[in-house]
Structure formats: structure tokens, C-alpha cells
C-alpha positions in Angstrom: 18.1 3.4 28.7 20.6 4.9 26.2 23.5 3.3 24.3 27.0 3.9 25.4 28.7 7.0 23.3 31.3 4.7 22.2 28.7 2.6 20.5 28.1 5.5 18.2 32.3 6.0 17.8 32.8 2.5 17.2 30.5 2.1 14.4 32.1 5.0 12.5 35.0 2.6 12.0 33.0 -0.4 10.5 32.8 1.5 6.9 35.8 3.7 6.6 35.5 4.5 3.2 31.8 5.6 3.8 32.8 7.4 6.8 35.7 9.3 4.9 33.7 10.6 2.2 30.8 12.1 4.4 33.6 13.8 6.6 34.8 15.3 3.0 31.6 16.3 2.0 31.2 18.5 5.5 34.5 19.6 4.8 33.6 21.0 1.3 30.3 22.6 2.7 32.0 24.0 5.5 34.5 25.8 3.5 32.0 26.8 0.9 29.8 28.7 3.9 33.2 30.3 5.3 34.0 31.2 1.7 30.8 32.7 0.9 30.1 34.5 4.5 33.8 36.1 4.0 32.8 37.0 0.6 29.3 38.6 1.5 30.9 40.5 4.8 33.9 41.7 2.8 31.7 43.2 0.2 29.4 44.9 2.4 31.8 45.9 4.9 34.1 47.7 2.7 31.8 49.9 1.4 30.1 50.5 4.9 33.4 51.0 6.3 34.0 54.1 4.2 31.3 55.6 5.3 31.9 58.4 8.2 28.8 60.0 10.2 30.7 63.3 10.0 31.1 63.6 6.3 29.1 64.3 3.6 29.7 64.7 -0.6 28.6 67.3 -2.8 28.1 65.7 -6.2 26.9 66.7 -9.8 22.8 66.9 -10.0 22.9 65.2 -13.1 25.3 62.6 -12.3 22.8 60.3 -10.5 25.1 60.1 -7.4 27.7 58.7 -9.5 31.2 60.0 -8.3 33.2 59.3 -11.7 30.5 60.8 -13.7 30.1 64.0 -11.6 31.7 67.0 -12.3 32.1 70.1 -10.1 33.6 73.4 -10.4 37.3 73.9 -9.7 38.1 75.6 -6.1 34.4 74.7 -5.1 36.1 73.2 -2.0 37.3 76.7 -0.6 34.1 78.3 -1.4 32.0 75.7 0.6 34.2 76.5 3.6 34.0 79.9 3.6 30.1 80.0 3.0 29.0 77.4 5.1 29.6 77.6 8.9 30.1 74.3 10.6 32.3 72.7 7.8 35.6 72.0 9.3 37.4 71.3 6.1 36.5 70.4 2.6 38.2 68.5 -0.1 38.3 69.0 -4.0 38.7 65.5 -5.7 38.9 64.0 -9.0 37.7 60.5 -8.9 38.7 58.7 -12.1 38.8 54.8 -13.8 41.7 54.7 -15.7 44.2 52.5 -17.7 47.3 52.3 -15.9 50.7 50.4 -17.2 52.6 48.6 -14.8 56.4 48.4 -16.0 57.8 45.1 -16.5 54.3 43.7 -17.3 52.6 43.7 -20.5 49.1 45.6 -21.4 47.2 48.1 -19.5 45.0 47.4 -16.3 42.1 49.0 -14.9 42.7 51.3 -12.0 40.9 54.1 -9.6 42.7 57.0 -9.7 42.0 59.7 -7.0 43.1 63.2 -7.3 43.6 65.0 -3.9 44.9 68.2 -2.0 46.4 68.0 1.7 42.7 68.4 2.9 41.5 65.2 1.6 43.9 63.7 4.3 42.2 65.6 7.3 38.6 64.6 5.6 39.5 60.7 5.2 40.8 60.0 8.4 40.5 56.1 8.1 44.0 56.6 5.7 47.1 56.2 7.5 50.3 56.5 5.4 52.2 53.2 6.5 55.1 53.5 4.4 57.2 56.6 2.2 55.9 60.0 2.3 53.0 61.8 0.9 52.9 62.4 -3.0 54.2 65.7 -4.9 53.7 66.2 -8.8 54.6 63.3 -10.6 54.2 60.8 -7.8 51.5 59.1 -6.2 51.0 56.9 -3.4 49.1 53.4 -3.6 46.6 51.5 -1.2 47.6 48.4 0.3 45.1 46.2 -2.2 46.3 48.0 -5.3 48.8 44.9 -6.3 46.0 42.6 -6.3 43.8 44.9 -7.6 46.3 45.6 -11.0 47.1 41.7 -10.6 50.8 42.3 -10.1 53.1 41.4 -7.4 53.5 43.5 -4.2 57.1 44.2 -5.6 55.6 46.0 -8.4 54.1 48.9 -6.7 56.8 49.3 -4.0 57.8 52.7 -3.1 60.8 53.6 -5.4 58.8 51.9 -8.5 56.9 53.5 -11.4 53.6 53.4 -12.7 52.5 55.1 -16.1 49.4 57.0 -15.7 47.5 59.0 -18.6 50.6 58.5 -20.5 53.2 59.9 -17.9 55.5 58.0 -15.7 54.9 58.5 -12.0 56.8 57.5 -9.1 55.2 55.6 -5.8 56.7 57.7 -3.0 54.2 55.8 -0.5 51.8 53.0 0.9 48.5 53.7 2.6 46.5 51.6 4.6 42.6 52.2 5.3 41.2 49.2 6.8 37.8 48.2 5.9 37.5 50.4 3.1 37.5 50.9 -0.5 40.4 53.1 -0.4 42.9 50.8 -0.2 42.1 49.7 -3.8 42.9 53.3 -4.9 46.1 55.2 -6.2 46.2 58.9 -4.7 48.0 61.6 -6.4 47.8 65.4 -6.3 45.1 67.1 -7.8 46.4 69.7 -10.0 49.2 67.7 -11.7 45.9 64.9 -12.6 43.9 67.7 -13.8 46.9 68.5 -16.2 47.2 64.9 -17.2 43.5 64.3 -17.8 42.9 67.6 -19.6 39.8 68.6 -17.5 39.4 72.2 -15.2 37.0 70.9 -13.0 36.5 68.3 -9.9 34.4 65.3 -9.5 33.2 65.9 -6.0 33.7 67.7 -2.9 34.2 65.6 0.4 33.4 67.9 3.5 33.8 67.3 7.1 31.1 68.9 9.2 31.0 69.8 13.0 27.4 69.0 13.7 23.9 68.1 12.2 23.4 71.9 12.1 26.3 72.5 9.6 24.6 69.6 7.4 21.4 71.6 7.2 23.5 74.7 6.6 25.3 72.7 3.7 21.6 71.6 2.3 20.5 75.1 2.0 23.9 76.2 0.4 23.6 73.9 -2.2 19.6 74.8 -2.4 20.6 78.3 -2.8 23.3 78.1 -5.3 21.0 76.9 -8.1 24.0 77.6 -10.5 26.2 75.1 -9.0 23.7 72.3 -9.4 24.9 70.7 -6.4 23.5 67.8 -4.6 24.7 67.2 -1.2 24.5 63.5 0.0 25.6 62.1 3.5 28.6 59.6 3.2 26.6 56.8 4.8 23.9 57.1 2.3 25.9 56.9 -0.6 28.1 54.0 0.5 25.0 52.4 1.6 23.6 52.5 -1.8 26.7 51.2 -3.2 25.9 48.3 -0.6 22.6 48.0 -2.1 23.9 47.9 -5.6 25.5 44.9 -4.9 22.7 43.0 -3.1 21.9 40.9 -6.3 25.7 39.4 -6.4 25.4 38.7 -2.3 22.1 36.8 -2.8 23.8 34.7 -5.8 26.6 33.6 -3.7 24.2 32.7 -1.1 22.2 30.5 -3.4 25.2 28.7 -4.6 26.2 27.8 -1.2 22.3 26.7 -0.6 22.4 24.7 -3.7 25.5 23.2 -2.5 24.3 22.5 0.9 21.3 20.9 -0.3 23.1 18.5 -2.4 25.1 17.7 0.7 22.2 17.4 2.8 20.6 14.9 0.3 23.7 12.8 0.1 24.0 12.8 3.9 20.5 11.5 3.9 21.4 8.9 1.6 24.5 8.0 3.6 22.5 8.1 6.9 19.5 5.3 5.4 22.1 3.2 3.9 23.9 3.0 7.4 20.2 2.0 8.8 20.0 -0.4 6.0 23.2 -2.3 6.6 22.7 -2.5 10.4 18.9 -3.3 10.3 19.1 -6.4 12.2 21.5 -5.0 14.8 19.3 -2.3 15.2 16.1 -4.2 15.4 18.1 -6.7 18.1 18.8 -3.7 20.3 15.0 -2.5 20.0 14.3 -6.1 20.9 16.3 -6.1 24.2 15.0 -3.2 25.4 16.8 -0.1 24.1 14.1 2.5 22.4 14.1 4.3 19.5 15.4 7.6 21.0 18.3 5.9 22.2 18.9 4.3 18.8 18.3 7.6 17.1 20.4 9.6 19.4 23.4 7.0 18.7 22.8 7.9 14.8 22.9 11.5 15.5 25.9 11.1 17.6 27.5 9.5 14.4 26.2 12.2 12.3 27.5 14.7 14.5 31.0 13.6 15.0 31.7 12.9 11.4 30.2 16.4 10.6 32.2 18.1 13.1 35.5 16.5 11.7 34.6 17.4 8.5 34.1 20.9 9.4 37.4 21.5 10.9 39.0 20.1 8.1 37.1 22.5 6.2 37.6 25.4 8.2 41.2 24.9 8.2 41.1 24.5 4.4 39.3 27.9 3.9 41.6 29.8 6.7 44.4 28.9 4.4 43.1 29.5 1.2 41.1 32.6 2.2 42.7 34.5 4.8 44.6 37.5 3.4 43.0 37.0 -0.4 41.4 39.8 -2.2 38.6 39.7 -4.4 38.8 42.4 -7.5 35.7 44.2 -8.5 35.5 46.1 -11.6 38.0 49.0 -10.7 38.0 48.4 -7.0 38.9 45.3 -4.4 38.2 43.9 -1.2 39.7 41.7 1.2 38.3 38.2 2.5 38.8 37.8 6.2 38.0 34.7 7.9 36.4 36.2 11.1 34.3 34.6 13.9 31.0 35.1 12.2 32.4 33.4 9.4 33.8 30.2 11.2 30.4 30.1 13.3 28.6 29.9 9.9 30.4 27.4 8.6 30.9 25.4 11.4 27.3 25.9 12.8 25.9 25.1 9.1 27.5 22.0 8.8 26.0 20.6 12.0 22.8 21.8 11.4 22.8 20.0 7.6 24.1 16.7 9.6 21.2 16.9 12.2 18.6 17.4 9.0 20.0 14.5 7.3 19.9 12.2 10.0 15.8 12.8 10.3 14.9 10.6 7.3 16.8 7.6 8.8 15.4 8.3 12.5 12.2 8.4 11.0 12.5 5.1 9.5 14.1 3.7 12.6 11.1 4.7 14.5 8.7 2.8 12.3 10.7 -0.3 12.1 8.8 -3.6 12.5 11.1 -5.6 14.8 10.0 -8.9 13.5 10.3 -8.3 10.2 13.8 -6.4 10.8 15.4 -9.8 12.3 13.9 -11.7 9.6 15.5 -9.8 6.6 18.5 -11.4 4.7 
């Protein structure tokens, strides 16, 4: 025989202070789990989204696969396109981290600048110009997350505004989007003018778009034969996969922090459930004496815990949505966006309910071992 569902609901109103605090604790746990999931998925998804199975990078062998430290000969893209059948388009690029001055704001800000040729827009097909025009000499276009990466308002990097790059004023002529990639935190400008500003005659990397796997093998053969160029071909997916692996310790630390707070919430919930049993010890013993089994009483406790946890989790999800949706995390010279997607919601809501169930177990165990006669005689 089971207890009515509304019996558990009525019990929640008997001690509103305890119920409210437990619900707020559940809200905190749910919001934290959502934030952690959004952070981890945003970080890994941004680098993974930048990879393209049809592209490869040509880096300097001595750069240890660091695109900023890499140097390649100027004009290498034209040589690769002419020498390797199956290369659809090749793009010479300069990748550099530099200090950027935003007029009207004090101090220099770290930013990531990419010098490109028109071929870059054919290689990086995730990029879409959303506003303005492509840049010419003395001009730049900015990614959607550049303002948040630089820590300035969106209006400061709107088309028509200026940035000071390598001591030269550059006019912003456009804005681009590249959802789910690192490109959105970058500033793009024509390659040759950037070479002059940076006082370098080389490039950082050559991005190539390949027709098929045969072209990839031919590209590797080209690099093996041209020892004088000291090139290392790297698949785009492999390169960005290594970047994801580099940030795995940060992701683990985020999950460890969430786990510690979850354990604290679990212990608090277990204490609240135990206190609830202790406060109602005579009532529970009387219910057992008139025929309600341990399973029915434990189910009633579980319903109480799940209702409070679910209410708190919904509140936590709403708070996380308001606080996180559309936000961005600055990471060195890059940035990535936080999104409260279905996976984050599932982790936050489901994790909170799992903790609620676990918190009830000690109280249910005590209830199962409860001596009825002794409980009825307690003061």
C-alpha cells in the first residue's frame, strides 16, 4: 500500500524555510552544472568547429606546430598550387598576436590578427561577411567576438571605427561571422600591408584546400621532396584536435570544481533528508504501524526530494540562461561563446535530480531499520 502523492507535497510546506534553502541549493548546483557544460563544450567545440576535413596547413618544421611561431616563404601558396595536383586553392597567411589600441579606451589590448589574401575566403568557408565589405590597404574586418575579446563595447569595433595596429591606424570596414570556430575572435587585414607593418618578409602558414585524399598524399610527397622549404603538412582536423587536447586540463579542472560543489550539495541534501526523518520519526513509525511499508515511506521521501530538486533546478536553469546565453569567455588572444544548449540543460537538470536521489538514500536506509516501538516512544 502506497501513500498518496499529495502527502509528500503537503510535507514540503510544513517547514518552508528548510524547503526553500534546499531548493536554492539545487538551483545553485543546476546553474553550476550548466555553466560547466557550456564552458567545456564551448571550448572544445570552438576548436573542433574550426577544422575542415578538406583543408591542411603547411607549417615550418621548427615551429613545433605553433602557427604563430611558424615562418614560411612568401609566395609559397602559388608554388604549392602550381606543383601539387589536387590543390584547389592555397592561401598565404600571417598569424600574429599583437597589441591593439582602441581609440577612446586606455591602454593596449592583446588581440589576434590574421593577414590574408583573397584566397583565404575560399579556403575558410565557415566565414561569412555579415556587414560591410572586404578590407583593402589600411582596412580591417573584425569577427563577431572581437569586441568581447578586447573587452570593449560592440560600438567600439563597428564598421567605420578605427583600431591602431602595429602603430598604424586601421579603419574597420566590415564584420564577419564564423559560428563555432576560433575565427570569430580574430581581426583580418590584407597580407602585404601587414607584412610592411610587422616588418617581415615571410608568412606564418599556408592553408590549402584539397580535392581528395590523393591530393593530401601528393602534398606530403611535395614537402618530403622539397627539403629546402622545411615544411610539415598537418591536416586541419589534426591541428585543431591537438589544440583541444592542450586545453583538456582546464576542462578537467572545471569538472572537478563542479564535482566538489556537487558533493557539498549532496551532503547538505542528505543532512536535510535525515533531519526531516528525525523530525517526523513518530509520524513515520505510526504509518508503519498501521500498515504502510518501508518502500511506501521511502517513495514518499523520494518524491519530496525530487519535487524540491526539480523546482530548484528549473530556477537554476533560468538563471544560467539569463547569465550565460550569448556570453563569451576570453582565453589568451582568443575567445569563445557560451551557449546553453540542450546538452547543458540535460546535464544541469539530470545531475540535480541524481544528486537528490542519492541524498535520500541514507535517510531511506535509516527508515528501513527503524524500530517501530522505540520510535513511537521517542520524545
